N, C-alpha and C positions, 0 to 999 in steps of 0.2 A: 574373471568376473568383472574386475574393475575397468576392463577395456570397454565395457558397455556404457560406462558413465561417459557422458559427452557434453560439451558446451554448445549450446544452440544460440543463434542470433536471429532475432525477429525484428520486423519493422513495424511502424505505427499501424495500429488497428488489426494486426495479425493476432491469431488466437493460439494460446498455449494449450488450453483444453476447454471443452465445452460442457455445459450442464447436460447431464444425461449420458455422457460418454463414459465407457467403461474405464475405471481407474487402472492406469498402467504404470504410474510412476509419480515422482515429485520433482519440483523445480526449485533449486536454490538460486535466488536472484543475485547476480553479480553487479549489474549496472542497469540503469534505466528504470522506468516506472511501469507498473501495470495496475489493473483493477480487477477485483473478483466480484462478480455481480450474480446474485441469485434471484430468479424470477418465479412468480407463481404461475398457475396454469393459464391465467388471463394475460400474462406478459407484464404484470406489474412488478416493480422491484421490491423484493422483500428484504434484501440485505446487500450492502455494497461496502467494500473496504479497499483502501489504497495499499499497494504492495511496493515497498521501498527496497533499495539495495540492501542485502543482508537478510531480507525476509525469505520465507519459504512459502510456496503455494502448492496445493494439491494434497498436502499431508493430512488435512482434516477429514478427507474421505478415504484415506489409505487403508485403515484397519477395520472400520465398521460399515463401510458402504461399498457396494459393487460399482457405483457410478459417481462421477463428480457431482457435487451438490451445486456448483456454480460455474460460470464461464469466466476465464481469465484472458483479458486481452490487453494489448500493449498500448500505453499512453504516450510514451516518449518516441522520438524519431527511430531509435533503435533500442533493443534490450538484449542483454546477454544473461543467460541462466545456465546453470549446470543441471542437466537432466539425469536422474538416477531411476532406473526401472524398478518396479515393485518387487520383482523376484530377487533382485540384488539386495534391496533393503531388508526383506524378510530373512535372507541368508545372513546378512551382517548382524541383524538383531539376535539371531541364534548363535552366532560364532564369534562375535566381536563385542566384548563387554564395553569397551571404550565408546564404540559407535552407538551402542544401545543407550548408554548413559547420556551421551551428548544429545541424542534425539529426544530422550525424555526431558532433559533440561530445556531444549528448544521448545517443545510443545507446552511444557509447564509455563515457560516465560510468556508464550503467546496467550495462554489461558488467563494469566495474571493481567496481561495488557488488555485483553478482552473485557475482564471484570472491571478494570479501571475505567475503561471507556464507558461501560454501562453506568458506573457510579457517576462519571463525569456528566453524562446526559442528565442525570437527576439533580446534581449538585452545582454544576458550573453553568454560567451563562453561555449562550451561543457565541458571543464575542470572544470569550475566554477559550472556548474550544476551537474556534476559527484561528485564533492567534497561535494555539498549540499546533495545529495542522500546518500552518504556514511556517512555523519555526522548525518542525520536523522535516518539511520539504527542503527548507534552506540548509539544514545540517546534512541532509543525505544526498541532495541532488541540485547543487547550485554551483555557479562560477562566481568567484569574487571579482567584482568590477573595480573596486577601490577599497580604501580602508574602512568604508562605511556601508557600501552597497553590495548586494548579492543578487545575481540573476538566476531565477529558477530555470533550469535548462530545458524544460519541456512546457508546452502549453497545457494548462490545467483549466478546464472550463468551469464557470460558476455552477453550471448544472451538476458537474461531477463533485465539486466541493459540497454542494448542498446534499447530494446523495450520500457522500461519506459521512456527513454530520447528521443526516436524517432530519433535515429541516427544509422549509420551503425555499425555492429559488429566489423569491423576492427578498427573503431575509438576508441571504448571502449578498445579493446585489446591493442592498442598503448598507450592510455592514462594511463590505469592501469599499464602497464609495466613501464612507465615514473614515476608514483607515487611510484612504488615499488623501483625503482632505487634511488629515492629521500628519501627513507625510511619513506614515509608518510603512506604506507600500507605494509602488508606482507601477508603470508598465513600460515595456520596451516591445512595441508591436503588440502581440497577444500574450506575451510572456510576462509573468509577475516579477517585479523587482522588489527586493526587501530592503527598505531604506533604514530601518531601525530595528535590528534583530534583538538587541538587548531589551528594548521596550516591549516588543511582542512577547518575549519570554516572561516578562514581568506580568503582562496581562494574562498570559496562559496559566501562570501559577496562582493568580488571584482567586 
């Protein structure tokens, strides 16, 4: 059974799974970035989230839905993920107590994270939430340039950032311009450079 678990490698803009596709497994992300986007019948985005290394995608539809509720596509140049078929997961849940416990912990952790994000929308400023997102990107997906600066390894558009934070594009453009003028961030081509991670984390926790 474990032989069917496999590591897949995808390139930028390739799709892990599509909204409306029959659920056939989950992806445990090893490296690279992805986003999961759910759209309504008119094509408007209802929900968008960033998937970082260490996260899982596809599991939210695994047990209660027959089809994926969103589309997951690759943001980074390449992405590696471990794919586990649905049949194997159901077998392990029935026959492997340790696996079942770890999966419950994983799903519970994501529920807590989702609740915290909802609270954050109500209680934190957009600037604080943006600083938190940039800090998480830096921690999970960056190369250290020197003792102060970190380069986010993938291009993340302001449109995507606005979508993740559920705010207007213009708001993100303005806030990132302010952060650049404060020397909190910079750019190398189209990639974001974190100039002051410590200060960003202070803003995120405010």
